[in-house]
RODO-2510 file (C-alpha; in nm, 4 decimals, decimal comma):
residues 155
     n   res          X          Y          Z
     1     x     6,6603    -9,2285     1,5787
     2     x     6,3806    -9,2900     1,8168
     3     x     5,9801    -9,3402     1,6143
     4     x     5,7965    -9,0383     1,6780
     5     x     5,5492    -9,2128     1,8846
     6     x     5,7803    -9,3109     2,1345
     7     x     5,8850    -8,9756     2,1250
     8     x     5,5570    -8,7843     2,1490
     9     x     5,4509    -9,1255     2,4291
    10     x     5,7613    -9,0059     2,6373
    11     x     5,6740    -8,6504     2,6064
    12     x     5,3124    -8,7156     2,7280
    13     x     5,3815    -8,8983     3,0214
    14     x     5,6581    -8,6254     3,1272
    15     x     5,4210    -8,3398     3,0736
    16     x     5,1615    -8,5470     3,3002
    17     x     5,3867    -8,6538     3,5845
    18     x     5,7414    -8,4351     3,5494
    19     x     6,0433    -8,5931     3,5106
    20     x     5,9891    -8,9335     3,7178
    21     x     6,1417    -9,2551     3,7712
    22     x     6,1579    -9,5214     3,5993
    23     x     6,2740    -9,2844     3,3271
    24     x     6,1459    -9,3930     3,0450
    25     x     6,4913    -9,5935     2,9285
    26     x     6,4666    -9,7896     3,2194
    27     x     6,0747    -9,8210     3,2220
    28     x     6,0000   -10,1996     3,0994
    29     x     5,8060   -10,2113     2,7674
    30     x     5,4590   -10,3558     2,8589
    31     x     5,3947   -10,0623     3,0417
    32     x     5,5964    -9,7744     2,8045
    33     x     5,3499    -9,9576     2,5285
    34     x     5,0354    -9,8260     2,7180
    35     x     5,1339    -9,5022     2,6998
    36     x     5,2513    -9,5265     2,3184
    37     x     4,9121    -9,6274     2,2478
    38     x     4,7609    -9,2905     2,3955
    39     x     5,0371    -9,1626     2,1567
    40     x     4,8937    -9,3152     1,8527
    41     x     4,5645    -9,2006     1,9671
    42     x     4,6556    -8,8381     1,9824
    43     x     4,8591    -8,8902     1,6763
    44     x     4,5666    -9,0030     1,4787
    45     x     4,3565    -8,6909     1,6274
    46     x     4,5777    -8,4536     1,5208
    47     x     4,5975    -8,6148     1,1577
    48     x     4,2184    -8,5621     1,1313
    49     x     4,3072    -8,1667     1,1895
    50     x     4,5608    -8,2028     0,8763
    51     x     4,8296    -8,1790     1,1425
    52     x     5,1289    -8,4518     1,0792
    53     x     5,4356    -8,5489     1,2965
    54     x     5,7686    -8,5398     1,1639
    55     x     6,1181    -8,5385     1,3452
    56     x     6,2619    -8,2582     1,2241
    57     x     6,6439    -8,3044     1,3737
    58     x     6,8263    -8,3314     1,6793
    59     x     6,6440    -8,2465     2,0180
    60     x     6,6351    -7,8895     2,1225
    61     x     6,7146    -7,7748     2,4467
    62     x     6,4744    -7,7906     2,7114
    63     x     6,3220    -7,4899     2,6736
    64     x     6,1535    -7,2738     2,9854
    65     x     5,8151    -7,1354     2,9982
    66     x     5,7719    -6,7910     2,7920
    67     x     5,5399    -6,6266     3,0358
    68     x     5,5786    -6,5391     3,3774
    69     x     5,2853    -6,7197     3,4968
    70     x     5,4164    -7,0579     3,5000
    71     x     5,1006    -7,2376     3,5761
    72     x     4,7067    -7,1390     3,6558
    73     x     4,4654    -7,3475     3,7985
    74     x     4,1003    -7,3061     3,8963
    75     x     4,0426    -7,2540     4,3299
    76     x     3,8002    -7,5252     4,4005
    77     x     3,4779    -7,4483     4,4355
    78     x     3,5596    -7,0603     4,3424
    79     x     3,4683    -7,0440     3,9916
    80     x     3,5992    -6,6775     3,9813
    81     x     3,8946    -6,7665     4,1410
    82     x     4,2504    -6,8946     3,9998
    83     x     4,5495    -6,9828     4,1644
    84     x     4,8672    -6,8800     3,9785
    85     x     5,2560    -7,0022     4,0290
    86     x     5,4716    -6,6960     3,8776
    87     x     5,8228    -6,6058     3,8631
    88     x     5,9106    -6,2523     3,8632
    89     x     6,2018    -6,0461     4,0251
    90     x     6,4198    -6,3383     4,0975
    91     x     6,1422    -6,5096     4,3054
    92     x     5,8149    -6,7305     4,2623
    93     x     5,5019    -6,6728     4,3948
    94     x     5,1450    -6,7800     4,4756
    95     x     4,9262    -6,5339     4,3318
    96     x     4,4969    -6,5654     4,3781
    97     x     4,3484    -6,3734     4,1218
    98     x     3,9754    -6,2793     4,1920
    99     x     3,7812    -6,0709     3,9315
   100     x     4,0712    -5,9997     3,7624
   101     x     4,2215    -5,8817     4,1247
   102     x     4,6061    -6,0245     4,2062
   103     x     4,6811    -6,1175     4,5514
   104     x     5,0345    -6,2720     4,6174
   105     x     4,9916    -6,5164     4,8545
   106     x     5,3188    -6,5963     4,8890
   107     x     5,6595    -6,4701     4,7640
   108     x     5,9938    -6,7571     4,8012
   109     x     6,2943    -6,8851     4,6179
   110     x     6,3654    -7,2509     4,5233
   111     x     6,6189    -7,2297     4,7982
   112     x     6,3718    -7,1084     5,0632
   113     x     6,1615    -7,4726     4,9311
   114     x     6,4773    -7,6735     4,9978
   115     x     6,5293    -7,5518     5,3389
   116     x     6,1151    -7,5627     5,4435
   117     x     6,1152    -7,8844     5,2484
   118     x     6,4200    -8,0159     5,4923
   119     x     6,2279    -7,9288     5,8113
   120     x     5,9582    -8,1685     5,6648
   121     x     6,1528    -8,4345     5,6077
   122     x     6,3266    -8,4034     5,9399
   123     x     6,0167    -8,3714     6,1399
   124     x     6,1103    -8,0505     6,2730
   125     x     5,8367    -7,8640     6,4339
   126     x     5,9193    -7,5513     6,3003
   127     x     5,7560    -7,6824     5,9568
   128     x     5,4485    -7,6722     6,1310
   129     x     5,4534    -7,3142     6,1286
   130     x     5,4960    -7,1946     5,8314
   131     x     5,2130    -7,0508     5,6436
   132     x     5,0696    -7,2322     5,3686
   133     x     5,4034    -7,4525     5,3412
   134     x     5,1816    -7,7018     5,1373
   135     x     5,0927    -7,4631     4,8560
   136     x     5,4959    -7,3584     4,8864
   137     x     5,5817    -7,7363     4,7996
   138     x     5,2883    -7,7847     4,5354
   139     x     5,4087    -7,4970     4,3691
   140     x     5,7784    -7,6300     4,3766
   141     x     5,6842    -7,9538     4,2125
   142     x     5,4817    -7,7530     3,9369
   143     x     5,8025    -7,5346     3,8921
   144     x     6,0196    -7,8336     3,8389
   145     x     5,7811    -8,0427     3,6590
   146     x     5,7347    -7,7803     3,3830
   147     x     6,1014    -7,7091     3,3470
   148     x     6,0753    -7,3279     3,5014
   149     x     6,3763    -7,3817     3,7932
   150     x     6,6000    -7,0973     3,6329
   151     x     6,3033    -6,8522     3,6077
   152     x     6,3683    -6,7211     3,9397
   153     x     6,6929    -6,7169     4,0111
   154     x     6,8314    -6,8904     4,2966
   155     x     6,8744    -6,6813     4,6075
***
């Protein structure tokens, strides 16, 4: 059974970076130790609030987000504007929220993203004609990082 600090450290790294290589078990011990020290610090902070972490059993299946809003970020230099990535009606959307008013910037499937990413990787000039392609690819990164790929359907 793995130590709670090690599990927390791996989780903290994955929350920050997503599922990246090298995977935790392939990573060298010195690099893992740096993240373990951060996990130790978080464990101490939680203990200050009376929260204790204990391993309760076997790992549960990875859960998807429980809200249609996958991620929300403040838009740079626009204090009343948020940009959200949402899963709705079998697709994903990038939505700007200003003063409580939602504006859908774009809607796509992960299949659309894969096709568009292929255009970028192959240097196809058509990629330059896709409006806000960078936002779409950034949204897809967050969708995968937060384990929400199953929320948007496939087609």
